[in-house]
C-alpha positions as YAML, in Angstrom:
chain: A
units: angstrom
residues:
- id: 1
  name: MET
  ca: [56.69, 206.53, 267.80]
- id: 2
  name: LEU
  ca: [58.15, 205.30, 271.03]
- id: 3
  name: PRO
  ca: [61.92, 204.58, 271.15]
- id: 4
  name: SER
  ca: [62.82, 200.93, 271.04]
- id: 5
  name: LEU
  ca: [64.08, 199.11, 274.10]
- id: 6
  name: GLU
  ca: [67.58, 199.04, 272.61]
- id: 7
  name: ASP
  ca: [67.53, 202.82, 272.09]
- id: 8
  name: GLN
  ca: [66.42, 203.34, 275.68]
- id: 9
  name: VAL
  ca: [69.24, 201.11, 276.94]
- id: 10
  name: GLN
  ca: [71.81, 202.99, 274.87]
- id: 11
  name: SER
  ca: [70.45, 206.30, 276.16]
- id: 12
  name: LEU
  ca: [70.71, 205.08, 279.75]
- id: 13
  name: ARG
  ca: [74.27, 203.93, 279.14]
- id: 14
  name: ARG
  ca: [75.20, 207.37, 277.82]
- id: 15
  name: GLN
  ca: [73.64, 209.02, 280.86]
- id: 16
  name: VAL
  ca: [75.51, 206.66, 283.23]
- id: 17
  name: ALA
  ca: [78.81, 207.36, 281.45]
- id: 18
  name: HIS
  ca: [78.12, 211.09, 281.67]
- id: 19
  name: LEU
  ca: [77.32, 210.84, 285.36]
- id: 20
  name: GLU
  ca: [80.51, 208.85, 286.00]
- id: 21
  name: VAL
  ca: [82.57, 211.61, 284.36]
- id: 22
  name: GLU
  ca: [80.78, 214.25, 286.40]
- id: 23
  name: LEU
  ca: [81.30, 212.24, 289.60]
- id: 24
  name: ASN
  ca: [85.01, 211.82, 288.95]
- id: 25
  name: ASN
  ca: [85.33, 215.54, 288.16]
- id: 26
  name: SER
  ca: [83.62, 216.37, 291.43]
- id: 27
  name: TYR
  ca: [86.13, 214.24, 293.32]
- id: 28
  name: GLN
  ca: [88.99, 215.82, 291.46]
- id: 29
  name: LEU
  ca: [87.56, 219.29, 292.21]
- id: 30
  name: LYS
  ca: [89.59, 220.77, 289.33]
- id: 31
  name: PHE
  ca: [91.63, 222.93, 291.69]
- id: 32
  name: PRO
  ca: [94.57, 224.60, 289.90]
- id: 33
  name: TRP
  ca: [96.88, 223.86, 292.85]
- id: 34
  name: ALA
  ca: [99.96, 221.80, 292.08]
- id: 35
  name: GLY
  ca: [99.73, 218.22, 293.26]
- id: 36
  name: ASN
  ca: [95.96, 218.22, 293.69]
- id: 37
  name: LEU
  ca: [94.69, 214.63, 293.59]
- id: 38
  name: GLY
  ca: [91.06, 215.53, 294.20]
- id: 39
  name: ARG
  ca: [88.36, 214.76, 296.73]
- id: 40
  name: TRP
  ca: [87.71, 211.63, 298.78]
- id: 41
  name: GLU
  ca: [84.72, 210.42, 300.81]
- id: 42
  name: TRP
  ca: [84.76, 207.80, 303.54]
- id: 43
  name: ASP
  ca: [81.60, 205.98, 304.61]
- id: 44
  name: TYR
  ca: [82.50, 205.45, 308.25]
- id: 45
  name: LEU
  ca: [80.14, 202.57, 308.98]
- id: 46
  name: SER
  ca: [80.97, 200.44, 305.93]
- id: 47
  name: GLY
  ca: [84.62, 201.50, 305.81]
- id: 48
  name: GLN
  ca: [84.39, 202.16, 302.09]
- id: 49
  name: VAL
  ca: [86.27, 205.05, 300.49]
- id: 50
  name: VAL
  ca: [85.54, 206.72, 297.15]
- id: 51
  name: CYS
  ca: [88.26, 208.92, 295.67]
- id: 52
  name: SER
  ca: [89.40, 210.32, 292.35]
- id: 53
  name: GLU
  ca: [91.31, 208.21, 289.88]
- id: 54
  name: LEU
  ca: [94.22, 210.63, 290.19]
- id: 55
  name: LYS
  ca: [94.86, 209.58, 293.76]
- id: 56
  name: VAL
  ca: [94.90, 205.89, 292.82]
- id: 57
  name: ARG
  ca: [97.16, 206.43, 289.82]
- id: 58
  name: ALA
  ca: [99.52, 208.61, 291.86]
- id: 59
  name: ILE
  ca: [100.69, 205.46, 293.66]
- id: 60
  name: GLY
  ca: [100.91, 203.41, 290.48]
- id: 61
  name: PHE
  ca: [97.58, 201.56, 290.44]
- id: 62
  name: GLU
  ca: [94.66, 201.54, 288.09]
- id: 63
  name: PRO
  ca: [91.29, 202.20, 289.76]
- id: 64
  name: ALA
  ca: [90.17, 198.57, 289.41]
- id: 65
  name: GLU
  ca: [93.33, 197.35, 291.19]
- id: 66
  name: MET
  ca: [92.81, 199.31, 294.42]
- id: 67
  name: GLY
  ca: [90.59, 197.94, 297.16]
- id: 68
  name: PRO
  ca: [87.51, 199.95, 298.21]
- id: 69
  name: LEU
  ca: [88.16, 200.00, 301.98]
- id: 70
  name: VAL
  ca: [89.91, 202.63, 304.05]
- id: 71
  name: ASP
  ca: [92.19, 199.89, 305.40]
- id: 72
  name: ASP
  ca: [93.47, 199.31, 301.86]
- id: 73
  name: TRP
  ca: [94.90, 202.83, 302.03]
- id: 74
  name: THR
  ca: [96.05, 203.02, 305.65]
- id: 75
  name: ALA
  ca: [97.96, 199.75, 305.25]
- id: 76
  name: ARG
  ca: [100.20, 201.52, 302.74]
- id: 77
  name: ILE
  ca: [101.22, 204.36, 305.07]
- id: 78
  name: HIS
  ca: [104.90, 204.36, 305.99]
- id: 79
  name: PRO
  ca: [105.48, 202.77, 309.43]
- id: 80
  name: GLU
  ca: [107.17, 205.93, 310.70]
- id: 81
  name: ASP
  ca: [104.16, 208.07, 309.72]
- id: 82
  name: TYR
  ca: [101.36, 205.63, 310.53]
- id: 83
  name: GLU
  ca: [100.70, 206.52, 314.16]
- id: 84
  name: SER
  ca: [100.76, 210.30, 313.65]
- id: 85
  name: ALA
  ca: [98.36, 210.01, 310.68]
- id: 86
  name: MET
  ca: [96.00, 207.69, 312.56]
- id: 87
  name: ASN
  ca: [96.11, 209.87, 315.66]
- id: 88
  name: ALA
  ca: [95.14, 212.94, 313.65]
- id: 89
  name: MET
  ca: [92.04, 211.13, 312.42]
- id: 90
  name: ARG
  ca: [91.22, 209.71, 315.88]
- id: 91
  name: LEU
  ca: [91.36, 213.18, 317.44]
- id: 92
  name: HIS
  ca: [89.08, 214.59, 314.74]
- id: 93
  name: LEU
  ca: [86.55, 211.77, 315.03]
- id: 94
  name: ALA
  ca: [86.51, 212.27, 318.81]
- id: 95
  name: GLY
  ca: [85.68, 215.95, 318.29]
- id: 96
  name: GLU
  ca: [89.00, 217.20, 319.68]
- id: 97
  name: LEU
  ca: [90.08, 218.64, 316.33]
- id: 98
  name: ASP
  ca: [87.78, 220.56, 313.98]
- id: 99
  name: VAL
  ca: [89.69, 219.34, 310.94]
- id: 100
  name: TYR
  ca: [91.67, 216.22, 310.15]
- id: 101
  name: GLU
  ca: [95.02, 217.26, 308.69]
- id: 102
  name: THR
  ca: [98.24, 215.28, 308.23]
- id: 103
  name: GLU
  ca: [101.19, 214.49, 305.96]
- id: 104
  name: TYR
  ca: [102.49, 210.99, 305.43]
- id: 105
  name: ARG
  ca: [104.43, 208.78, 303.06]
- id: 106
  name: ILE
  ca: [102.40, 206.19, 301.20]
- id: 107
  name: ARG
  ca: [103.80, 203.08, 299.56]
- id: 108
  name: THR
  ca: [103.44, 202.88, 295.80]
- id: 109
  name: LYS
  ca: [102.86, 199.81, 293.66]
- id: 110
  name: ASP
  ca: [106.58, 199.53, 292.86]
- id: 111
  name: GLY
  ca: [107.56, 199.66, 296.55]
- id: 112
  name: GLY
  ca: [108.63, 203.30, 296.64]
- id: 113
  name: TYR
  ca: [106.98, 206.09, 298.60]
- id: 114
  name: ARG
  ca: [105.26, 209.36, 297.80]
- id: 115
  name: TRP
  ca: [104.31, 212.13, 300.20]
- id: 116
  name: PHE
  ca: [100.60, 212.96, 300.60]
- id: 117
  name: TYR
  ca: [99.03, 215.94, 302.37]
- id: 118
  name: ASP
  ca: [95.54, 214.98, 303.56]
- id: 119
  name: ARG
  ca: [92.87, 217.31, 304.94]
- id: 120
  name: GLY
  ca: [89.23, 216.60, 305.68]
- id: 121
  name: LYS
  ca: [86.36, 216.77, 308.15]
- id: 122
  name: THR
  ca: [83.18, 215.00, 309.18]
- id: 123
  name: THR
  ca: [80.35, 215.90, 306.83]
- id: 124
  name: GLN
  ca: [77.53, 213.83, 308.32]
- id: 125
  name: THR
  ca: [76.73, 212.51, 311.81]
- id: 126
  name: ASP
  ca: [73.99, 210.41, 313.41]
- id: 127
  name: PRO
  ca: [71.56, 211.83, 316.02]
- id: 128
  name: GLN
  ca: [74.11, 211.06, 318.74]
- id: 129
  name: GLY
  ca: [76.77, 213.07, 316.93]
- id: 130
  name: LYS
  ca: [78.81, 210.06, 315.86]
- id: 131
  name: PRO
  ca: [80.44, 210.34, 312.42]
- id: 132
  name: LEU
  ca: [78.75, 208.75, 309.43]
- id: 133
  name: SER
  ca: [80.69, 210.35, 306.58]
- id: 134
  name: ILE
  ca: [84.08, 212.08, 306.32]
- id: 135
  name: ALA
  ca: [85.26, 213.94, 303.21]
- id: 136
  name: GLY
  ca: [88.38, 215.78, 302.25]
- id: 137
  name: VAL
  ca: [91.04, 216.54, 299.67]
- id: 138
  name: VAL
  ca: [94.49, 215.09, 299.15]
- id: 139
  name: PHE
  ca: [97.60, 216.51, 297.52]
- id: 140
  name: ASP
  ca: [100.79, 214.86, 296.29]
- id: 141
  name: VAL
  ca: [103.53, 216.93, 297.98]
- id: 142
  name: THR
  ca: [106.48, 214.71, 297.08]
- id: 143
  name: GLU
  ca: [108.26, 217.44, 295.13]
- id: 144
  name: ARG
  ca: [107.76, 219.97, 297.90]
- id: 145
  name: LYS
  ca: [109.21, 217.53, 300.43]
- id: 146
  name: ARG
  ca: [112.21, 216.91, 298.16]
- id: 147
  name: ILE
  ca: [112.91, 220.64, 297.95]
- id: 148
  name: GLU
  ca: [112.47, 221.05, 301.71]
- id: 149
  name: GLU
  ca: [114.97, 218.25, 302.33]
- id: 150
  name: GLN
  ca: [117.47, 219.83, 299.96]
- id: 151
  name: LEU
  ca: [117.10, 223.18, 301.72]
- id: 152
  name: ARG
  ca: [117.48, 221.58, 305.15]
- id: 153
  name: ALA
  ca: [120.60, 219.71, 304.06]
- id: 154
  name: SER
  ca: [121.99, 222.88, 302.49]
- id: 155
  name: VAL
  ca: [121.45, 224.89, 305.67]
- id: 156
  name: GLU
  ca: [123.07, 222.19, 307.80]
- id: 157
  name: PHE
  ca: [125.98, 221.90, 305.37]
- id: 158
  name: LYS
  ca: [126.53, 225.67, 305.37]
- id: 159
  name: GLY
  ca: [126.45, 225.84, 309.16]
- id: 160
  name: HIS
  ca: [128.92, 223.00, 309.49]
- id: 161
  name: LEU
  ca: [131.14, 224.44, 306.77]
- id: 162
  name: ILE
  ca: [131.32, 227.83, 308.46]
- id: 163
  name: ALA
  ca: [132.17, 226.29, 311.84]
- id: 164
  name: VAL
  ca: [134.91, 224.08, 310.41]
- id: 165
  name: LEU
  ca: [136.23, 226.83, 308.16]
- id: 166
  name: SER
  ca: [136.62, 229.13, 311.16]
- id: 167
  name: HIS
  ca: [138.64, 226.46, 312.95]
- id: 168
  name: ASP
  ca: [140.76, 225.53, 309.94]
- id: 169
  name: ILE
  ca: [141.68, 229.11, 309.07]
- id: 170
  name: ARG
  ca: [142.29, 230.37, 312.60]
- id: 171
  name: GLY
  ca: [144.69, 227.51, 313.26]
- id: 172
  name: PRO
  ca: [147.31, 228.24, 310.58]
- id: 173
  name: LEU
  ca: [146.87, 232.00, 310.80]
- id: 174
  name: GLY
  ca: [147.43, 231.83, 314.56]
- id: 175
  name: ALA
  ca: [150.52, 229.70, 313.99]
- id: 176
  name: ILE
  ca: [151.92, 232.21, 311.49]
- id: 177
  name: ARG
  ca: [151.35, 235.12, 313.86]
- id: 178
  name: SER
  ca: [152.88, 233.24, 316.78]
- id: 179
  name: LEU
  ca: [155.98, 232.30, 314.80]
- id: 180
  name: MET
  ca: [156.48, 235.81, 313.47]
- id: 181
  name: GLU
  ca: [156.10, 237.32, 316.95]
- id: 182
  name: SER
  ca: [158.72, 234.96, 318.35]
- id: 183
  name: ILE
  ca: [161.17, 235.04, 315.44]
- id: 184
  name: ASP
  ca: [163.82, 236.76, 317.57]
- id: 185
  name: LEU
  ca: [163.94, 233.67, 319.78]
- id: 186
  name: TYR
  ca: [165.10, 231.45, 316.90]
- id: 187
  name: GLU
  ca: [168.67, 230.77, 315.89]
- id: 188
  name: PRO
  ca: [169.65, 231.42, 312.24]
- id: 189
  name: GLN
  ca: [170.01, 227.69, 311.61]
- id: 190
  name: GLU
  ca: [166.37, 227.26, 312.63]
- id: 191
  name: TYR
  ca: [165.08, 229.77, 310.10]
- id: 192
  name: GLU
  ca: [164.68, 227.19, 307.34]
- id: 193
  name: GLN
  ca: [162.31, 225.09, 309.43]
- id: 194
  name: LEU
  ca: [160.54, 228.25, 310.59]
- id: 195
  name: PHE
  ca: [159.91, 229.49, 307.05]
- id: 196
  name: ARG
  ca: [158.86, 226.02, 305.99]
- id: 197
  name: THR
  ca: [156.24, 225.91, 308.74]
- id: 198
  name: VAL
  ca: [154.96, 229.37, 307.83]
- id: 199
  name: GLY
  ca: [154.85, 228.45, 304.14]
- id: 200
  name: ASN
  ca: [152.88, 225.30, 304.82]
- id: 201
  name: ALA
  ca: [150.41, 227.20, 306.98]
- id: 202
  name: ALA
  ca: [149.92, 229.88, 304.32]
- id: 203
  name: LEU
  ca: [149.50, 227.26, 301.59]
- id: 204
  name: LYS
  ca: [146.86, 225.48, 303.62]
- id: 205
  name: VAL
  ca: [144.87, 228.70, 304.00]
- id: 206
  name: GLU
  ca: [145.19, 229.40, 300.27]
- id: 207
  name: VAL
  ca: [143.93, 225.93, 299.30]
- id: 208
  name: LEU
  ca: [141.07, 226.12, 301.77]
- id: 209
  name: LEU
  ca: [139.98, 229.60, 300.72]
- id: 210
  name: GLY
  ca: [140.13, 228.60, 297.05]
- id: 211
  name: GLY
  ca: [137.73, 225.77, 297.72]
- id: 212
  name: MET
  ca: [135.42, 227.92, 299.80]
- id: 213
  name: LEU
  ca: [135.31, 230.67, 297.16]
- id: 214
  name: GLU
  ca: [134.37, 228.12, 294.51]
- id: 215
  name: TRP
  ca: [131.70, 226.68, 296.80]
- id: 216
  name: ALA
  ca: [130.34, 230.21, 297.43]
- id: 217
  name: ARG
  ca: [130.20, 230.84, 293.68]
- id: 218
  name: LEU
  ca: [128.21, 227.66, 293.12]
- id: 219
  name: ASP
  ca: [125.92, 228.43, 296.04]
- id: 220
  name: GLN
  ca: [125.21, 231.88, 294.63]
- id: 221
  name: ASN
  ca: [124.38, 230.31, 291.27]
- id: 222
  name: HIS
  ca: [122.09, 227.77, 292.96]
- id: 223
  name: SER
  ca: [124.63, 224.97, 292.46]
- id: 224
  name: GLN
  ca: [124.65, 225.33, 288.68]
- id: 225
  name: VAL
  ca: [127.91, 223.98, 287.30]
- id: 226
  name: SER
  ca: [129.21, 224.92, 283.85]
- id: 227
  name: PRO
  ca: [130.63, 221.78, 282.23]
- id: 228
  name: LYS
  ca: [132.62, 222.08, 279.02]
- id: 229
  name: PRO
  ca: [135.23, 219.98, 277.19]
- id: 230
  name: GLU
  ca: [138.66, 220.66, 278.65]
- id: 231
  name: LYS
  ca: [142.05, 218.98, 278.36]
- id: 232
  name: LEU
  ca: [142.87, 217.31, 281.66]
- id: 233
  name: ALA
  ca: [146.68, 217.32, 281.48]
- id: 234
  name: PRO
  ca: [147.16, 221.15, 281.74]
- id: 235
  name: ILE
  ca: [144.82, 221.28, 284.77]
- id: 236
  name: ILE
  ca: [146.83, 218.58, 286.54]
- id: 237
  name: GLU
  ca: [150.20, 220.13, 285.67]
- id: 238
  name: GLU
  ca: [149.11, 223.52, 287.01]
- id: 239
  name: GLN
  ca: [148.18, 221.97, 290.33]
- id: 240
  name: LEU
  ca: [151.47, 220.08, 290.53]
- id: 241
  name: GLU
  ca: [153.36, 223.33, 290.04]
- id: 242
  name: PHE
  ca: [151.29, 224.89, 292.82]
- id: 243
  name: PHE
  ca: [152.62, 222.28, 295.30]
- id: 244
  name: GLU
  ca: [156.11, 221.88, 293.89]
- id: 245
  name: GLN
  ca: [157.83, 223.87, 296.61]
- id: 246
  name: GLN
  ca: [155.98, 222.14, 299.45]
- id: 247
  name: ALA
  ca: [156.78, 218.72, 298.01]
- id: 248
  name: ARG
  ca: [160.46, 219.64, 297.66]
- id: 249
  name: ALA
  ca: [160.56, 220.89, 301.24]
- id: 250
  name: LYS
  ca: [159.27, 217.51, 302.46]
- id: 251
  name: THR
  ca: [161.47, 215.64, 299.95]
- id: 252
  name: ILE
  ca: [158.39, 214.07, 298.41]
- id: 253
  name: THR
  ca: [158.39, 213.07, 294.75]
- id: 254
  name: LEU
  ca: [155.40, 214.61, 292.98]
- id: 255
  name: SER
  ca: [154.61, 213.17, 289.55]
- id: 256
  name: SER
  ca: [151.86, 212.54, 287.03]
- id: 257
  name: ASP
  ca: [151.05, 210.26, 284.11]
- id: 258
  name: ILE
  ca: [148.25, 211.93, 282.16]
- id: 259
  name: ASP
  ca: [147.62, 211.26, 278.49]
- id: 260
  name: PRO
  ca: [147.40, 214.66, 276.73]
- id: 261
  name: LYS
  ca: [144.48, 213.34, 274.66]
- id: 262
  name: LEU
  ca: [142.20, 212.96, 277.67]
- id: 263
  name: LEU
  ca: [139.28, 215.39, 277.64]
- id: 264
  name: ILE
  ca: [136.97, 215.91, 280.58]
- id: 265
  name: VAL
  ca: [133.49, 217.40, 280.25]
- id: 266
  name: ALA
  ca: [133.20, 219.29, 283.52]
- id: 267
  name: ASP
  ca: [133.54, 222.70, 285.12]
- id: 268
  name: PRO
  ca: [137.34, 223.22, 285.04]
- id: 269
  name: ARG
  ca: [137.26, 225.31, 288.22]
- id: 270
  name: ILE
  ca: [135.68, 222.42, 290.09]
- id: 271
  name: VAL
  ca: [138.29, 220.00, 288.78]
- id: 272
  name: GLU
  ca: [141.06, 222.38, 289.88]
- id: 273
  name: VAL
  ca: [139.68, 222.64, 293.41]
- id: 274
  name: VAL
  ca: [139.18, 218.88, 293.74]
- id: 275
  name: VAL
  ca: [142.65, 217.99, 292.46]
- id: 276
  name: ARG
  ca: [144.25, 220.71, 294.58]
- id: 277
  name: ASN
  ca: [142.61, 219.47, 297.76]
- id: 278
  name: LEU
  ca: [143.47, 215.84, 297.04]
- id: 279
  name: ILE
  ca: [147.14, 216.67, 296.40]
- id: 280
  name: SER
  ca: [147.26, 218.79, 299.55]
- id: 281
  name: ASN
  ca: [145.78, 215.92, 301.55]
- id: 282
  name: ALA
  ca: [148.24, 213.40, 300.06]
- id: 283
  name: LEU
  ca: [151.26, 215.60, 300.83]
- id: 284
  name: LYS
  ca: [150.03, 216.09, 304.37]
- id: 285
  name: PHE
  ca: [150.06, 212.37, 305.17]
- id: 286
  name: THR
  ca: [153.10, 211.31, 303.16]
- id: 287
  name: PRO
  ca: [156.43, 211.25, 305.03]
- id: 288
  name: ALA
  ca: [159.78, 212.52, 303.77]
- id: 289
  name: GLY
  ca: [161.09, 210.45, 300.89]
- id: 290
  name: GLY
  ca: [157.59, 209.33, 299.85]
- id: 291
  name: GLN
  ca: [155.73, 209.70, 296.57]
- id: 292
  name: VAL
  ca: [152.50, 211.34, 295.44]
- id: 293
  name: SER
  ca: [151.45, 210.35, 291.93]
- id: 294
  name: LEU
  ca: [148.52, 211.36, 289.75]
- id: 295
  name: TYR
  ca: [147.09, 209.07, 287.09]
- id: 296
  name: ALA
  ca: [144.17, 209.32, 284.70]
- id: 297
  name: HIS
  ca: [142.67, 206.96, 282.16]
- id: 298
  name: ALA
  ca: [139.46, 206.42, 280.23]
- id: 299
  name: VAL
  ca: [136.84, 204.12, 281.75]
- id: 300
  name: ALA
  ca: [133.31, 203.16, 280.71]
- id: 301
  name: GLN
  ca: [131.78, 206.03, 282.73]
- id: 302
  name: GLY
  ca: [134.22, 208.71, 281.53]
- id: 303
  name: ILE
  ca: [137.67, 209.70, 282.82]
- id: 304
  name: GLU
  ca: [139.00, 208.37, 286.12]
- id: 305
  name: VAL
  ca: [141.55, 210.46, 288.02]
- id: 306
  name: LYS
  ca: [143.62, 208.93, 290.84]
- id: 307
  name: VAL
  ca: [145.80, 210.59, 293.47]
- id: 308
  name: VAL
  ca: [148.02, 207.89, 294.95]
- id: 309
  name: ASP
  ca: [150.39, 208.38, 297.90]
- id: 310
  name: THR
  ca: [152.84, 206.23, 299.82]
- id: 311
  name: GLY
  ca: [151.81, 207.79, 303.09]
- id: 312
  name: GLU
  ca: [150.64, 206.50, 306.43]
- id: 313
  name: GLY
  ca: [147.42, 205.03, 305.10]
- id: 314
  name: MET
  ca: [144.49, 204.35, 307.40]
- id: 315
  name: ILE
  ca: [142.36, 201.58, 308.77]
- id: 316
  name: GLU
  ca: [138.99, 200.88, 307.16]
- id: 317
  name: SER
  ca: [136.96, 202.51, 309.94]
- id: 318
  name: VAL
  ca: [138.81, 205.81, 309.43]
- id: 319
  name: ALA
  ca: [138.39, 205.59, 305.65]
- id: 320
  name: GLN
  ca: [134.67, 204.94, 306.13]
- id: 321
  name: SER
  ca: [134.34, 207.96, 308.42]
- id: 322
  name: LEU
  ca: [135.77, 210.11, 305.62]
- id: 323
  name: ARG
  ca: [133.37, 208.63, 303.08]
- id: 324
  name: GLU
  ca: [130.42, 209.42, 305.34]
- id: 325
  name: PHE
  ca: [131.86, 212.67, 306.67]
- id: 326
  name: SER
  ca: [129.20, 214.46, 308.70]
- id: 327
  name: GLY
  ca: [131.17, 215.85, 311.61]
- id: 328
  name: SER
  ca: [134.60, 217.17, 312.38]
- id: 329
  name: TYR
  ca: [137.45, 214.72, 311.89]
- id: 330
  name: THR
  ca: [140.83, 215.98, 313.08]
- id: 331
  name: THR
  ca: [144.18, 214.30, 312.63]
- id: 332
  name: ARG
  ca: [147.79, 215.37, 312.17]
- id: 333
  name: GLY
  ca: [149.99, 214.97, 309.13]
- id: 334
  name: THR
  ca: [153.58, 213.69, 309.03]
- id: 335
  name: ASP
  ca: [154.91, 217.20, 309.74]
- id: 336
  name: GLY
  ca: [152.36, 217.95, 312.45]
- id: 337
  name: GLU
  ca: [149.90, 219.58, 310.02]
- id: 338
  name: THR
  ca: [146.37, 219.83, 311.38]
- id: 339
  name: GLY
  ca: [143.05, 219.70, 309.61]
- id: 340
  name: SER
  ca: [139.41, 218.73, 309.99]
- id: 341
  name: GLY
  ca: [138.74, 217.04, 306.65]
- id: 342
  name: LEU
  ca: [136.93, 220.08, 305.25]
- id: 343
  name: GLY
  ca: [138.83, 219.82, 301.96]
- id: 344
  name: LEU
  ca: [137.45, 216.32, 301.40]
- id: 345
  name: VAL
  ca: [133.94, 217.54, 302.23]
- id: 346
  name: LEU
  ca: [134.27, 220.18, 299.53]
- id: 347
  name: CYS
  ca: [135.62, 217.60, 297.08]
- id: 348
  name: ARG
  ca: [132.71, 215.29, 297.74]
- id: 349
  name: GLU
  ca: [130.17, 218.09, 297.31]
- id: 350
  name: PHE
  ca: [131.75, 219.43, 294.11]
- id: 351
  name: LEU
  ca: [131.91, 215.95, 292.58]
- id: 352
  name: ARG
  ca: [128.28, 215.30, 293.51]
- id: 353
  name: LEU
  ca: [127.23, 218.48, 291.69]
- id: 354
  name: SER
  ca: [129.27, 217.31, 288.69]
- id: 355
  name: GLY
  ca: [127.67, 213.88, 288.61]
- id: 356
  name: GLY
  ca: [130.67, 212.11, 290.15]
- id: 357
  name: SER
  ca: [131.71, 210.74, 293.51]
- id: 358
  name: LEU
  ca: [134.84, 210.36, 295.63]
- id: 359
  name: THR
  ca: [136.30, 206.89, 296.17]
- id: 360
  name: ILE
  ca: [138.75, 206.15, 298.97]
- id: 361
  name: ALA
  ca: [140.99, 203.08, 299.24]
- id: 362
  name: SER
  ca: [143.71, 202.82, 301.88]
- id: 363
  name: GLN
  ca: [145.98, 200.44, 303.76]
- id: 364
  name: PRO
  ca: [147.93, 201.31, 306.93]
- id: 365
  name: ASP
  ca: [151.67, 201.88, 306.33]
- id: 366
  name: ILE
  ca: [151.21, 201.44, 302.57]
- id: 367
  name: GLY
  ca: [149.30, 204.50, 301.43]
- id: 368
  name: SER
  ca: [146.01, 205.79, 300.10]
- id: 369
  name: THR
  ca: [144.30, 206.26, 296.76]
- id: 370
  name: PHE
  ca: [141.67, 208.94, 296.27]
- id: 371
  name: SER
  ca: [139.89, 208.71, 292.92]
- id: 372
  name: PHE
  ca: [136.93, 210.16, 291.08]
- id: 373
  name: VAL
  ca: [135.27, 209.76, 287.69]
- id: 374
  name: LEU
  ca: [133.90, 212.60, 285.57]
- id: 375
  name: PRO
  ca: [132.36, 212.61, 282.09]
- id: 376
  name: GLY
  ca: [135.01, 212.67, 279.40]
- id: 377
  name: VAL
  ca: [136.51, 211.04, 276.33]
- id: 378
  name: MET
  ca: [139.81, 210.29, 274.65]
- id: 379
  name: SER
  ca: [140.24, 212.84, 271.88]
- id: 380
  name: PRO
  ca: [141.47, 211.70, 268.44]
...
């Protein structure tokens, strides 16, 4: 008995569905490589492209939403990458390159970008050698690019840090050596100022090295911080004691208003380094008779800590340069102290690793406020 027409139709439908699965699998190629989005084929004369569903979905579309032409894809290439990607294909089609190979950013459905690595070659030509069909594979390399950018930024940051550190440490150490070598030239009544200068220079080196050692520890641990609940008040008080003598020498009032119930959830060593550098910076730019005050209170995002001084303050362009610090910024404090802003760079980096950020507000001749927010709560 012959199968009915309906049975034949159903059988054909099953075969078509099976062939569609096989076709899609062939485009995907089932390579175990990370980011593999499968195979694509471009009919050069018609301009139509067939690719795996993975490639389409990688940029946020469903297969039915994406146009069938090569121009539908090239129009989504980032403007900065467009010419280099197009040139790679032009050179291959002209026979100047055996293989088409390029990396580019491609715009997703939501307006973002992902990185694609594309490689292919001409698979069919006409009798005159002109291309008829080009095929290749494509990979999503967004994660690799992200890691590469992190490594590049880390290398640049380390190089800059070492250069600035060398300058910042040699300065005060050279001053100490020079003063000690010429101590016989000073009168006894000048000794107080001499020892004060030496003490300030030594304190600066200590603060700087403390920050660098903490940064080195984090770098060795691949920037893994160790947050834990910690009372904020004892950390602040310890740092105030550290600078008590320097503040007294400059006749600066150093105070704090920290509720003992405030708990931060952060790496306490990072908090110590950040607070220490911010106090050091405030003392540097606050004149005799001024005030440096530390405050903390609970906010929606956690615990906000403020270091407020009545120092020289700064114009907005200078404050902005500190927020975007990427090069050396040198200025002198009220007692002639020098520095390059490295302490603030370390603060910004430590806070970034802890999920926070450094905020700077300042007015000339009024003072500055440096603040940051870290996870935390008010304990019962």
